[in-house]
SENULO-172373 format. One record per residue: residue in one letter; x, y, z of N, C-alpha, C, CB in turn. Coordinates in steps of 0.05 Angstrom, whole numbers, padded with zeros to 5 digits, always signed. Glycine has a CB too. Example, Ala and Ser with C-alpha at 12.3 -4.5 7.8 and 13.67 -1.06 7.14 Angstrom:
A+00264-00114+00156+00246-00090+00156+00264-00066+00156+00226-00089+00181 S+00257-00045+00142+00273-00021+00143+00258+00001+00157+00282-00012+00114 
END
This chain:
M-01589-01142+06320-01576-01128+06298-01588-01100+06294-01579-01145+06271 P-01573-01081+06283-01583-01054+06278-01606-01055+06258-01561-01036+06268 A-01622-01034+06257-01644-01032+06238-01632-01031+06210-01662-01008+06244 P-01643-01047+06191-01632-01047+06164-01643-01025+06147-01638-01074+06151 V-01628-01019+06125-01638-01002+06104-01642-01021+06080-01618-00979+06096 I-01659-01012+06061-01665-01029+06037-01645-01022+06015-01695-01024+06028 L-01631-01042+06005-01609-01037+05987-01619-01040+05958-01587-01057+05992 P-01610-01021+05940-01617-01023+05912-01602-01046+05899-01611-00997+05897 R-01613-01057+05877-01603-01081+05865-01598-01078+05835-01622-01104+05870 L-01578-01094+05825-01573-01099+05797-01572-01129+05794-01547-01085+05787 S-01582-01140+05771-01582-01169+05768-01573-01177+05740-01610-01179+05772 W-01561-01201+05739-01552-01214+05715-01563-01242+05715-01521-01214+05712 G-01573-01252+05691-01583-01279+05690-01613-01280+05691-01571-01296+05712 A-01623-01305+05687-01652-01309+05686-01664-01306+05715-01659-01337+05675 A-01687-01294+05716-01699-01288+05743-01706-01314+05758-01725-01272+05739 D-01711-01336+05744-01718-01361+05758-01694-01379+05762-01739-01375+05742 A-01670-01370+05757-01646-01386+05762-01638-01385+05791-01622-01376+05744 P-01621-01404+05800-01613-01404+05828-01600-01377+05836-01592-01426+05833 P-01609-01365+05858-01601-01338+05865-01574-01336+05880-01622-01324+05882 V-01557-01317+05871-01532-01311+05884-01531-01281+05890-01508-01320+05866 L-01523-01274+05914-01520-01246+05922-01491-01238+05921-01532-01242+05951 L-01486-01214+05911-01459-01203+05909-01457-01177+05926-01451-01197+05879 A-01437-01177+05944-01433-01154+05962-01405-01142+05958-01438-01162+05992 H-01404-01117+05950-01379-01104+05943-01362-01095+05967-01384-01080+05925 G-01339-01084+05961-01321-01074+05981-01324-01044+05987-01293-01080+05974 L-01308-01035+06006-01310-01006+06014-01303-00988+05991-01290-01002+06038 G-01320-00968+05986-01315-00948+05966-01323-00957+05938-01286-00941+05965 S-01335-00980+05935-01344-00990+05909-01374-00989+05908-01334-01020+05905 D-01386-01004+05890-01415-01006+05888-01423-01031+05874-01428-00981+05874 G-01449-01036+05872-01458-01061+05860-01449-01065+05831-01487-01064+05862 A-01449-01043+05816-01442-01044+05788-01414-01055+05784-01445-01017+05775 L-01396-01050+05803-01368-01060+05801-01366-01090+05804-01351-01046+05821 M-01387-01103+05810-01387-01132+05811-01396-01144+05784-01406-01143+05834 W-01395-01128+05764-01405-01136+05737-01392-01161+05726-01402-01113+05718 R-01366-01163+05731-01351-01186+05719-01361-01212+05731-01321-01183+05724 L-01364-01213+05757-01375-01237+05770-01404-01241+05763-01371-01236+05800 G-01419-01220+05763-01448-01222+05756-01452-01233+05728-01461-01195+05759 T-01437-01223+05709-01439-01232+05681-01432-01262+05679-01421-01216+05663 A-01410-01270+05692-01401-01298+05690-01422-01316+05703-01374-01301+05704 L-01433-01308+05726-01453-01324+05740-01478-01327+05723-01459-01313+05767 G-01487-01304+05711-01510-01305+05695-01507-01324+05671-01517-01278+05685 E-01483-01323+05658-01478-01341+05636-01475-01370+05644-01453-01332+05621 A-01469-01375+05669-01465-01402+05679-01491-01414+05691-01444-01403+05701 G-01513-01399+05688-01539-01410+05697-01549-01400+05724-01537-01439+05697 W-01537-01379+05735-01546-01368+05760-01561-01342+05755-01522-01364+05780 C-01575-01333+05775-01585-01306+05775-01570-01290+05797-01617-01305+05781 A-01552-01273+05788-01534-01258+05806-01546-01231+05811-01505-01256+05794 T-01548-01224+05837-01558-01198+05845-01537-01183+05861-01584-01201+05861 A-01529-01160+05852-01510-01143+05867-01524-01120+05879-01487-01133+05848 V-01516-01113+05903-01528-01090+05918-01508-01068+05922-01540-01100+05945 D-01518-01043+05924-01502-01021+05935-01505-01022+05965-01512-00993+05923 L-01482-01024+05979-01483-01023+06008-01490-00995+06019-01456-01033+06020 R-01500-00994+06043-01507-00968+06055-01484-00948+06052-01515-00971+06085 G-01491-00923+06045-01471-00902+06042-01457-00903+06015-01451-00904+06063 H-01462-00923+05999-01449-00926+05973-01470-00925+05951-01434-00953+05972 G-01462-00916+05927-01480-00916+05904-01506-00903+05910-01484-00945+05895 D-01528-00917+05903-01555-00906+05907-01567-00915+05933-01572-00914+05884 A-01552-00928+05950-01563-00938+05975-01569-00915+05994-01544-00958+05988 P-01588-00919+06012-01594-00899+06032-01569-00892+06049-01617-00908+06050 R-01568-00868+06058-01547-00859+06077-01558-00864+06105-01539-00829+06072 A-01540-00866+06124-01548-00872+06152-01527-00861+06170-01552-00903+06156 L-01531-00865+06196-01511-00857+06216-01493-00880+06225-01524-00845+06241 D-01503-00904+06223-01489-00928+06233-01474-00941+06210-01508-00948+06246 Y-01447-00942+06212-01431-00955+06192-01414-00977+06204-01413-00935+06177 S-01424-00989+06225-01411-01013+06236-01414-01036+06217-01422-01020+06264 V-01396-01056+06220-01399-01080+06203-01426-01093+06210-01375-01099+06208 A-01434-01092+06235-01460-01103+06243-01483-01091+06228-01464-01100+06273 A-01481-01064+06222-01503-01051+06207-01502-01060+06178-01499-01020+06209 Y-01479-01062+06166-01477-01072+06139-01488-01100+06138-01447-01072+06129 A-01482-01116+06158-01492-01144+06159-01522-01145+06161-01479-01160+06182 A-01534-01127+06178-01563-01126+06181-01577-01121+06154-01571-01105+06202 D-01565-01103+06138-01576-01097+06112-01576-01122+06094-01560-01075+06098 L-01553-01137+06095-01552-01161+06079-01571-01183+06088-01523-01172+06080 V-01574-01186+06114-01594-01206+06124-01622-01199+06115-01593-01207+06155 A-01628-01173+06113-01654-01164+06104-01658-01166+06074-01659-01135+06113 T-01636-01172+06060-01637-01174+06031-01640-01204+06024-01611-01163+06017 V-01663-01210+06012-01669-01238+06006-01676-01240+05976-01693-01249+06023 P-01675-01264+05965-01682-01267+05936-01710-01257+05931-01680-01296+05928 D-01715-01249+05906-01741-01237+05899-01764-01256+05905-01741-01231+05869 G-01759-01282+05903-01781-01301+05909-01781-01309+05938-01778-01325+05892 G-01764-01297+05955-01762-01305+05983-01744-01328+05987-01790-01311+05994 G-01741-01338+06011-01724-01360+06017-01695-01353+06020-01727-01381+05996 A-01678-01372+06017-01649-01368+06022-01634-01364+05995-01637-01392+06036 W-01612-01350+05997-01594-01348+05974-01580-01375+05970-01573-01325+05978 D-01576-01383+05945-01561-01407+05940-01532-01402+05947-01564-01416+05911 A-01523-01378+05943-01495-01370+05951-01494-01340+05955-01474-01380+05930 V-01476-01332+05972-01469-01303+05975-01440-01300+05971-01478-01293+06004 V-01433-01280+05954-01405-01274+05948-01399-01246+05959-01399-01276+05917 G-01379-01243+05977-01373-01218+05988-01344-01211+05986-01381-01217+06017 H-01338-01186+05976-01310-01177+05974-01304-01157+05996-01306-01164+05946 S-01281-01161+06009-01270-01142+06028-01290-01135+06050-01261-01116+06014 L-01300-01110+06051-01321-01102+06070-01345-01120+06066-01328-01073+06067 G-01353-01125+06041-01376-01142+06036-01372-01170+06046-01382-01143+06006 G-01347-01179+06046-01340-01206+06057-01343-01206+06087-01312-01214+06049 A-01334-01185+06100-01337-01183+06130-01366-01182+06137-01322-01158+06141 A-01382-01166+06123-01410-01163+06130-01425-01190+06124-01423-01141+06113 A-01418-01203+06102-01431-01229+06096-01423-01250+06117-01422-01238+06068 T-01399-01249+06127-01391-01267+06148-01408-01264+06173-01361-01263+06155 V-01411-01239+06181-01428-01234+06205-01457-01242+06199-01427-01204+06212 A-01467-01236+06175-01495-01243+06169-01499-01274+06169-01502-01232+06141 A-01480-01289+06156-01483-01318+06155-01479-01331+06182-01463-01329+06135 A-01462-01320+06199-01458-01331+06225-01482-01326+06243-01433-01320+06238 T-01495-01303+06239-01517-01295+06256-01543-01309+06247-01521-01265+06255 R-01546-01311+06220-01570-01324+06208-01562-01345+06188-01588-01302+06194 P-01554-01369+06197-01544-01390+06179-01564-01397+06157-01538-01414+06195 A-01590-01394+06161-01609-01401+06140-01611-01380+06118-01637-01404+06153 W-01596-01358+06121-01597-01336+06101-01585-01345+06074-01582-01312+06112 T-01564-01362+06075-01551-01371+06051-01542-01400+06054-01527-01353+06043 R-01541-01415+06032-01532-01443+06033-01502-01445+06033-01544-01458+06010 R-01488-01425+06022-01459-01425+06021-01449-01397+06018-01448-01444+05999 L-01423-01394+06023-01411-01368+06024-01384-01369+06009-01407-01359+06054 V-01379-01348+05993-01353-01345+05980-01343-01317+05988-01354-01348+05949 L-01319-01316+06000-01308-01291+06010-01283-01284+05993-01300-01293+06040 V-01283-01260+05981-01261-01252+05963-01244-01232+05979-01272-01238+05937 D-01219-01242+05986-01201-01227+06003-01216-01211+06024-01183-01207+05986 P-01230-01225+06042-01248-01212+06061-01233-01196+06083-01266-01232+06074 A-01245-01174+06091-01234-01158+06113-01243-01169+06140-01242-01128+06109 I-01233-01192+06147-01242-01205+06172-01231-01191+06197-01234-01234+06172 A-01206-01184+06196-01193-01168+06217-01171-01151+06205-01181-01188+06240 L-01171-01125+06212-01152-01107+06201-01132-01098+06222-01166-01083+06188 S-01107-01101+06216-01086-01091+06234-01084-01060+06231-01059-01104+06227 L-01069-01048+06248-01065-01019+06246-01053-01012+06219-01047-01009+06268 Q-01034-01029+06209-01022-01024+06183-01043-01027+06161-00999-01043+06178 D-01060-01047+06162-01081-01051+06143-01100-01026+06142-01098-01076+06148 R-01107-01017+06166-01125-00994+06168-01113-00969+06155-01132-00989+06197 E-01087-00966+06159-01073-00943+06147-01072-00945+06117-01045-00940+06159 V-01067-00968+06107-01067-00973+06078-01094-00966+06066-01059-01002+06070 V-01115-00976+06079-01143-00970+06070-01149-00940+06071-01163-00986+06087 R-01141-00927+06093-01146-00898+06095-01132-00883+06073-01136-00888+06123 V-01107-00888+06068-01092-00874+06048-01104-00879+06020-01063-00882+06048 S-01112-00904+06015-01123-00911+05989-01149-00896+05984-01128-00941+05987 Q-01167-00895+06005-01192-00881+06002-01188-00851+05999-01210-00887+06026 E-01169-00839+06014-01164-00811+06011-01154-00804+05983-01143-00802+06032 Q-01137-00821+05972-01128-00816+05945-01150-00818+05925-01106-00836+05938 S-01168-00838+05929-01191-00841+05910-01209-00816+05910-01207-00866+05917 F-01215-00806+05934-01233-00783+05936-01219-00757+05927-01243-00780+05964 A-01193-00756+05930-01178-00732+05922-01179-00728+05892-01149-00733+05931 D-01180-00749+05876-01180-00747+05847-01195-00771+05835-01151-00745+05836 P-01221-00770+05834-01237-00793+05825-01241-00794+05794-01264-00793+05838 R-01224-00781+05779-01227-00781+05750-01220-00808+05738-01210-00759+05738 V-01233-00814+05715-01226-00839+05700-01197-00840+05694-01243-00840+05675 E-01185-00818+05686-01157-00817+05677-01139-00825+05700-01149-00790+05667 T-01146-00817+05724-01129-00824+05748-01131-00853+05755-01137-00806+05772 V-01156-00864+05754-01160-00892+05759-01145-00909+05739-01190-00900+05759 R-01146-00901+05713-01132-00915+05692-01102-00915+05696-01139-00904+05664 A-01091-00892+05705-01062-00891+05709-01054-00908+05733-01054-00862+05714 T-01071-00910+05753-01064-00926+05777-01067-00956+05771-01083-00918+05800 H-01087-00963+05754-01092-00991+05748-01093-00995+05718-01120-01000+05760 P-01070-00994+05705-01069-00995+05675-01078-01022+05664-01041-00989+05666 D-01077-01043+05681-01085-01070+05671-01114-01076+05674-01069-01091+05685 W-01130-01058+05687-01158-01064+05691-01173-01061+05665-01169-01044+05712 H-01195-01075+05663-01214-01073+05641-01225-01044+05640-01237-01094+05643 P-01229-01032+05616-01240-01005+05615-01266-01001+05631-01245-00997+05587 L-01283-01022+05632-01307-01019+05648-01301-01016+05678-01325-01043+05643 D-01281-01031+05688-01274-01029+05716-01263-01001+05722-01253-01050+05723 V-01247-00990+05703-01237-00963+05707-01259-00943+05708-01217-00956+05684 E-01277-00944+05689-01300-00925+05688-01318-00928+05713-01317-00930+05663 L-01324-00953+05720-01342-00957+05743-01330-00951+05770-01352-00986+05742 K-01303-00955+05772-01290-00948+05797-01290-00918+05801-01261-00958+05798 A-01285-00903+05780-01286-00873+05782-01315-00865+05789-01278-00860+05755 R-01334-00876+05777-01362-00869+05783-01370-00877+05811-01381-00883+05763 A-01361-00900+05820-01368-00909+05847-01357-00889+05868-01356-00937+05853 T-01333-00880+05864-01321-00860+05883-01338-00835+05883-01292-00854+05877 Q-01346-00826+05860-01362-00801+05858-01389-00804+05870-01364-00793+05829 R-01400-00829+05871-01427-00833+05881-01427-00840+05911-01440-00856+05866 A-01404-00848+05922-01403-00856+05950-01402-00831+05968-01379-00874+05955 S-01412-00835+05993-01409-00814+06013-01382-00816+06026-01432-00817+06034 R-01366-00795+06023-01340-00794+06036-01342-00797+06066-01325-00769+06029 W-01363-00784+06078-01367-00786+06107-01373-00815+06115-01390-00768+06116 A-01389-00829+06098-01395-00857+06104-01370-00874+06103-01416-00868+06085 I-01353-00870+06084-01328-00885+06082-01311-00880+06106-01313-00878+06056 E-01308-00855+06114-01292-00848+06137-01303-00860+06162-01289-00818+06140 Q-01330-00859+06165-01342-00870+06189-01341-00901+06190-01371-00862+06190 T-01339-00914+06167-01336-00943+06167-01310-00951+06181-01337-00954+06138 S-01289-00935+06177-01264-00940+06191-01267-00932+06220-01241-00926+06178 A-01278-00908+06225-01279-00897+06252-01296-00914+06271-01288-00869+06252 Q-01318-00924+06260-01337-00939+06277-01331-00968+06281-01365-00936+06266 N-01310-00977+06268-01302-01006+06270-01273-01007+06280-01304-01021+06243 D-01269-00998+06305-01242-00997+06317-01244-01011+06345-01232-00968+06320 P-01235-01036+06347-01220-01051+06327-01239-01062+06305-01205-01074+06340 W-01228-01068+06282-01242-01081+06260-01236-01111+06263-01234-01070+06231 D-01255-01126+06272-01249-01154+06278-01275-01171+06280-01233-01157+06305 V-01279-01188+06260-01302-01206+06260-01293-01235+06261-01321-01201+06235 R-01270-01240+06273-01259-01267+06274-01278-01286+06290-01232-01268+06287 A-01291-01276+06310-01309-01293+06325-01332-01302+06307-01320-01278+06349 H-01342-01285+06290-01363-01293+06271-01353-01313+06251-01375-01269+06257 A-01328-01309+06241-01316-01329+06223-01314-01356+06236-01289-01319+06213 A-01307-01356+06261-01304-01382+06276-01331-01395+06280-01290-01377+06303 A-01352-01380+06279-01379-01390+06284-01393-01399+06259-01396-01370+06299 L-01381-01395+06235-01394-01402+06210-01400-01432+06209-01377-01394+06186 T-01424-01439+06200-01431-01467+06196-01437-01473+06167-01454-01475+06214 V-01442-01453+06151-01448-01458+06122-01421-01462+06108-01464-01434+06110 P-01421-01479+06087-01396-01483+06072-01385-01456+06062-01400-01503+06049 T-01360-01450+06068-01349-01424+06061-01322-01428+06047-01345-01407+06086 H-01318-01414+06025-01293-01415+06011-01282-01387+06008-01296-01429+05983 V-01256-01383+06014-01243-01358+06012-01227-01358+05986-01225-01352+06036 L-01231-01337+05969-01214-01332+05946-01194-01311+05955-01231-01324+05920 G-01171-01319+05962-01151-01301+05973-01135-01287+05952-01132-01316+05991 A-01127-01262+05958-01109-01247+05941-01080-01258+05945-01110-01217+05947 D-01063-01251+05927-01035-01261+05929-01020-01244+05949-01021-01260+05901 P-01010-01256+05971-00995-01240+05991-00971-01225+05979-00985-01258+06013 A-00960-01236+05957-00937-01223+05944-00945-01196+05931-00924-01241+05924 V-00971-01193+05926-00981-01168+05914-00993-01151+05937-01003-01174+05892 H-01016-01159+05947-01027-01146+05971-01052-01162+05979-01034-01116+05966 S-01054-01171+06004-01077-01186+06013-01083-01178+06042-01071-01216+06012 L-01110-01176+06047-01119-01171+06075-01123-01197+06090-01145-01155+06074 F-01123-01220+06076-01129-01245+06088-01107-01265+06083-01156-01256+06078 T-01087-01266+06101-01064-01282+06097-01051-01288+06124-01044-01268+06077 G-01030-01304+06124-01014-01309+06148-01029-01321+06171-01001-01283+06156 E-01024-01310+06195-01036-01321+06219-01067-01317+06219-01024-01308+06243 L-01076-01295+06207-01105-01291+06206-01119-01313+06190-01112-01263+06194 A-01108-01318+06166-01119-01339+06150-01118-01366+06164-01105-01341+06123 A-01095-01372+06176-01092-01398+06190-01113-01401+06212-01064-01400+06201 E-01118-01379+06227-01137-01380+06249-01165-01385+06238-01137-01354+06264 V-01173-01371+06217-01200-01374+06206-01204-01402+06194-01206-01353+06185 L-01183-01413+06182-01184-01439+06169-01185-01462+06189-01160-01443+06151 R-01183-01456+06215-01187-01477+06235-01216-01485+06236-01177-01468+06262 N-01234-01468+06227-01262-01475+06225-01265-01495+06202-01280-01450+06221 P-01274-01519+06206-01275-01539+06185-01295-01532+06162-01284-01566+06196 A-01312-01512+06167-01330-01503+06146-01317-01486+06125-01354-01488+06158 V-01292-01477+06131-01279-01457+06114-01255-01470+06099-01268-01434+06131 T-01254-01465+06073-01232-01473+06056-01221-01448+06041-01240-01495+06035 M-01198-01451+06028-01186-01427+06015-01170-01435+05991-01168-01413+06035 S-01170-01417+05971-01151-01418+05949-01141-01390+05944-01165-01430+05923 V-01119-01387+05930-01106-01361+05926-01105-01355+05896-01078-01360+05938 I-01112-01331+05888-01111-01322+05860-01083-01310+05855-01134-01302+05853 A-01066-01326+05842-01038-01317+05838-01037-01291+05822-01022-01339+05824 G-01020-01273+05831-01016-01248+05817-01037-01227+05821-01015-01254+05788 A-01057-01233+05838-01079-01214+05843-01074-01199+05869-01106-01228+05844 G-01081-01173+05869-01081-01157+05893-01107-01160+05907-01074-01128+05887 H-01114-01139+05923-01138-01140+05940-01164-01143+05925-01139-01115+05957 S-01165-01136+05899-01189-01139+05883-01184-01159+05860-01198-01111+05871 P-01184-01185+05867-01177-01205+05847-01195-01205+05822-01179-01232+05859 H-01221-01198+05826-01240-01198+05803-01234-01175+05784-01268-01195+05813 R-01217-01156+05792-01208-01135+05773-01179-01140+05764-01211-01107+05786 D-01163-01150+05782-01135-01155+05776-01130-01179+05758-01118-01157+05801 R-01144-01201+05765-01141-01226+05750-01169-01238+05746-01122-01247+05766 P-01185-01225+05729-01213-01233+05727-01218-01261+05718-01227-01214+05709 E-01203-01270+05698-01209-01297+05687-01203-01318+05708-01191-01302+05662 A-01181-01316+05722-01174-01335+05743-01194-01334+05766-01146-01331+05754 T-01203-01310+05773-01222-01307+05795-01249-01319+05788-01225-01277+05802 V-01258-01314+05763-01284-01325+05755-01282-01356+05755-01291-01315+05726 A-01260-01367+05745-01257-01396+05744-01258-01407+05773-01231-01404+05730 A-01244-01394+05791-01243-01403+05819-01270-01401+05832-01222-01388+05835 L-01285-01379+05826-01312-01376+05837-01331-01398+05828-01323-01349+05830 L-01331-01402+05802-01349-01423+05791-01341-01450+05802-01347-01423+05760 D-01315-01455+05805-01307-01481+05817-01317-01484+05846-01276-01484+05816 A-01316-01462+05861-01325-01462+05889-01355-01467+05891-01317-01436+05903 L-01370-01459+05870-01399-01462+05871-01409-01488+05859-01412-01439+05856 R-01391-01504+05848-01399-01530+05836-01407-01550+05858-01377-01541+05818 
END
């Protein structure tokens, strides 16, 4: 694996509670996992969210391959050492967590993937590119609110801040250095219990159709879909996503 960088952390819940790691998606940061972190903390977990390399306060680097993101996650362990009780990864964070768990199965006892970016088609890559360009072109709170009028005000504020704090070059290189973007082999190699919280294909999902069917051939992987949610279920349908996450961790 590539050399890791040390990722900054935010935490919710008691320090001695079972540890859960939260890994965000492309162009976001650890603070944007606040909804899941809050719910996990209230449910008796200690949730720790990280800023991925090139995002938020994390170190900048030259390597933005999924393997590099995964190396950072493998190097991220609970404060007391040992394994994570669970790792929750969204989009890019889900792809990196998949590679990390497949490479180092002892790193976590279970995995929850939120609309993970396991393999991106050319169309998916174009949608992601356009979305990121639009975000960087106008990262004001007002613009995020107009684009996502149903989001919680904290999600609106934090999404605007995350774009302003991220390295545009790092975001661009994440796409450029992962061509093709495909970690299906790692998904097939997963041995830890893994549950996918899928977005609604009728809205927008990166994990659906033949891709989902292929990954679900691994008996370690199960899936549920958050109805009415787009690619960020924890922002689009937070209550349903939290309920599904807690159910997956029971």
